[in-house]
C-alpha positions in Angstrom: 53.7 -78.9 -25.8 50.2 -77.6 -26.3 48.2 -77.5 -29.3 47.2 -74.0 -28.6 50.7 -73.0 -28.1 52.1 -70.3 -30.6 54.5 -73.0 -32.3 51.6 -74.9 -33.6 49.0 -72.1 -34.1 49.1 -72.3 -37.9 48.2 -76.1 -37.9 45.2 -75.5 -35.2 43.9 -72.9 -37.2 43.8 -75.0 -40.3 42.1 -77.9 -38.4 39.3 -75.4 -36.8 38.9 -74.3 -40.6 37.7 -77.9 -41.2 35.3 -77.8 -38.2 37.1 -79.9 -36.0 37.5 -78.7 -32.2 40.9 -78.6 -30.9 41.4 -78.5 -26.9 44.4 -78.1 -24.5 44.2 -81.4 -22.4 45.8 -81.4 -18.8 45.3 -85.1 -17.8 46.1 -84.4 -14.2 43.3 -82.0 -13.8 40.6 -84.4 -15.5 38.2 -86.5 -13.7 39.9 -89.7 -13.0 42.9 -88.5 -14.6 41.6 -89.8 -17.9 41.5 -88.8 -21.4 37.7 -87.3 -21.9 35.4 -89.8 -23.7 34.6 -87.3 -26.3 38.2 -87.1 -27.5 38.5 -88.4 -31.0 42.1 -88.0 -31.3 45.0 -87.3 -28.8 48.1 -85.2 -29.9 51.2 -85.5 -27.7 53.3 -82.6 -29.3 57.0 -83.0 -28.0 56.4 -82.7 -24.1 59.1 -80.5 -22.7 59.1 -82.4 -19.3 58.5 -86.1 -18.9 54.9 -87.2 -18.5 53.9 -88.6 -15.0 53.1 -92.2 -14.4 49.5 -91.1 -14.0 49.5 -89.4 -17.4 51.3 -92.4 -19.2 48.7 -94.7 -17.6 45.9 -92.7 -18.9 47.5 -92.5 -22.5 47.7 -96.2 -22.2 43.9 -96.8 -21.2 43.0 -94.5 -24.0 44.7 -96.5 -26.6 43.7 -99.7 -25.2 40.1 -98.5 -25.6 40.5 -97.7 -29.4 41.7 -94.3 -29.1 43.9 -92.6 -31.8 47.2 -90.9 -31.2 49.8 -88.3 -33.1 52.8 -88.4 -31.0 55.6 -85.9 -32.1 58.7 -87.8 -30.6 61.0 -84.6 -30.2 64.5 -85.9 -28.9 65.5 -84.1 -25.7 68.7 -84.2 -23.8 70.8 -82.4 -21.2 74.7 -81.9 -21.4 76.2 -84.5 -19.1 80.3 -84.2 -19.3 80.3 -87.1 -17.0 78.9 -89.4 -19.8 80.9 -90.8 -22.5 78.4 -89.8 -24.9 78.2 -86.0 -23.6 74.6 -86.0 -23.3 71.9 -87.4 -21.2 68.8 -88.4 -23.0 65.5 -87.3 -21.4 62.5 -90.1 -21.8 59.0 -88.5 -22.2 57.4 -91.3 -20.8 55.7 -92.4 -23.7 58.7 -94.5 -25.2 57.8 -97.6 -23.6 54.2 -97.5 -24.3 54.8 -96.9 -28.1 57.4 -99.6 -28.3 55.4 -102.4 -26.2 52.0 -101.6 -27.8 52.9 -100.6 -31.4 56.4 -102.0 -31.8 58.0 -98.3 -32.7 61.1 -97.7 -31.1 62.5 -94.0 -30.8 66.1 -94.0 -30.9 68.2 -91.5 -28.6 69.9 -90.2 -31.8 69.1 -87.1 -33.9 69.9 -87.1 -37.6 70.6 -83.5 -39.0 70.8 -82.1 -42.3 74.1 -81.1 -43.7 73.9 -77.8 -45.4 73.6 -75.4 -42.8 74.5 -71.3 -43.0 76.9 -69.7 -40.6 73.9 -69.8 -38.0 73.2 -73.2 -38.3 70.0 -72.4 -40.5 69.0 -75.0 -43.1 69.3 -73.6 -46.7 65.9 -74.8 -47.8 67.2 -74.8 -51.6 69.3 -77.8 -50.5 66.4 -79.9 -49.1 64.9 -81.3 -52.4 65.4 -84.9 -52.9 66.8 -85.5 -49.3 63.6 -87.3 -48.1 60.9 -89.3 -49.5 57.4 -90.4 -48.6 56.3 -94.0 -47.9 54.7 -95.4 -51.3 52.0 -97.5 -49.8 50.4 -95.7 -46.7 47.4 -93.6 -47.5 48.8 -90.5 -45.4 52.0 -90.5 -47.7 51.1 -92.0 -51.1 49.4 -88.8 -52.3 52.2 -86.7 -51.5 54.7 -88.5 -53.6 55.8 -85.2 -55.8 55.8 -83.0 -52.8 58.8 -82.1 -50.5 58.7 -82.3 -46.6 61.0 -79.9 -44.8 62.5 -81.5 -41.9 65.8 -80.0 -39.9 66.6 -82.3 -37.4 64.8 -85.6 -36.5 64.8 -88.6 -34.2 65.0 -92.0 -36.4 62.5 -94.6 -35.6 62.7 -98.2 -36.0 60.3 -101.1 -35.3 60.0 -104.5 -33.8 57.5 -107.0 -34.8 54.3 -107.0 -32.9 51.6 -109.5 -33.3 48.4 -108.2 -35.2 50.1 -104.9 -35.5 50.8 -103.3 -39.1 53.4 -100.4 -39.1 54.3 -98.5 -42.2 57.0 -96.0 -43.0 55.8 -92.3 -43.7 59.1 -90.4 -44.1 62.5 -91.7 -45.2 65.7 -90.2 -46.1 66.8 -91.4 -49.4 69.3 -94.3 -49.2 72.8 -93.6 -50.6 72.1 -89.9 -49.9 75.2 -88.3 -48.1 73.6 -85.1 -46.8 72.4 -86.6 -43.5 74.5 -87.2 -40.6 73.9 -88.8 -37.4 74.6 -86.7 -34.4 73.8 -86.4 -30.6 72.8 -82.9 -30.5 72.1 -80.0 -32.9 74.2 -79.0 -35.8 77.5 -77.4 -35.0 78.0 -79.5 -31.6 79.9 -82.5 -31.1 78.7 -85.3 -33.5 78.8 -88.7 -33.6 79.0 -89.9 -37.3 77.2 -93.0 -38.0 75.9 -94.7 -41.0 74.3 -92.5 -43.8 71.0 -93.9 -43.7 68.3 -94.6 -44.8 66.5 -93.5 -41.8 62.8 -93.6 -40.9 61.3 -90.5 -39.5 57.6 -91.1 -39.3 55.7 -94.0 -39.0 52.0 -95.0 -38.8 50.6 -98.3 -37.0 47.4 -99.9 -36.4 45.9 -103.2 -35.1 44.5 -105.6 -37.4 43.4 -109.3 -37.4 45.3 -112.3 -38.6 44.3 -112.0 -42.3 46.1 -108.7 -42.4 42.8 -106.6 -42.5 41.7 -104.2 -39.8 39.4 -105.8 -37.2 35.5 -105.4 -37.0 36.0 -103.4 -34.0 37.6 -99.9 -34.5 41.4 -100.3 -33.7 43.7 -97.6 -32.4 45.7 -95.8 -34.8 48.8 -93.9 -34.2 51.2 -91.7 -36.1 54.7 -91.1 -34.8 57.0 -88.7 -36.2 60.6 -88.0 -34.7 60.1 -84.2 -35.0 58.2 -81.4 -33.8 59.5 -78.4 -35.5 58.3 -79.5 -39.0 54.8 -79.0 -37.4 55.5 -75.5 -36.2 53.9 -72.3 -37.8 57.5 -71.5 -39.3 57.6 -74.8 -41.5 53.9 -75.7 -41.7 53.0 -72.3 -43.4 55.5 -72.6 -46.1 53.7 -73.3 -49.5 56.7 -74.9 -51.1 56.5 -77.7 -48.6 53.7 -80.0 -47.8 54.4 -80.3 -44.3 50.9 -79.2 -43.7 49.3 -81.6 -46.0 51.2 -84.3 -44.2 49.8 -83.5 -40.8 46.2 -83.0 -42.2 46.3 -86.2 -43.9 47.7 -87.8 -40.6 44.5 -86.6 -38.8 42.2 -88.0 -41.4 43.7 -91.2 -41.4 43.8 -91.6 -37.6 40.2 -90.6 -37.6 39.6 -93.3 -40.4 38.4 -90.6 -42.9 40.7 -91.7 -45.8 38.1 -90.2 -48.3 39.2 -86.6 -47.1 43.1 -87.5 -47.7 44.3 -85.3 -50.4 47.6 -84.6 -52.2 47.2 -80.8 -51.7 45.1 -79.3 -49.2 43.6 -76.1 -50.3 44.4 -73.4 -47.7 42.5 -70.4 -47.0 44.3 -67.1 -48.0 
């Protein structure tokens, strides 16, 4: 998905208000098929079709060179009745790169919230207390008292990678029974699983053997198993801190921790 697309328009407007430029990137049209050198941060927003090998290689080279990434790992699938699972999961092309470089594994699962109306719309009044923010990471720590709105999300797990530190940003609360594990959207055939807790967002960065960031700028990555929460419909709702989470993710990736706040002021 493009950052300039209608779904992320509200977020993009708020970014530009902070004197940051947002440009759509087509790697297949770029010189040498590379991420431009003046790019401070790359956002891959739930691609609707798999990235080509050329695009994946370009993202990999960008990260290896110290580039920063926010990746919305939207789960996509096709109906496939010939499969026992009933669905066939579609890879974006970045899953292996994210796993091998940062130890972040995007599960081929979707966790949905129980508490929908007849049209499978989430009753927002039921959302309080279902998700919590990580207590340690600079992105999430200031948002402890806020509520984030997720409808369905792809759970993430971690593998141990040497000199990479990853921390959870958004989790389901242990013991809550309002979340269920499904293969598709609410109302479809479900595969029930454990009730959690699940991790839906992670931040990772390279560090040296002492646990501190190395002398050279390491690449930083934020992976979220959802795209809907960043869309205008949800990011613009003042009763949730979706926008604050997104803005804090940008500031952390750009190593501007002093600009991370608990409540971003939004222009009327």
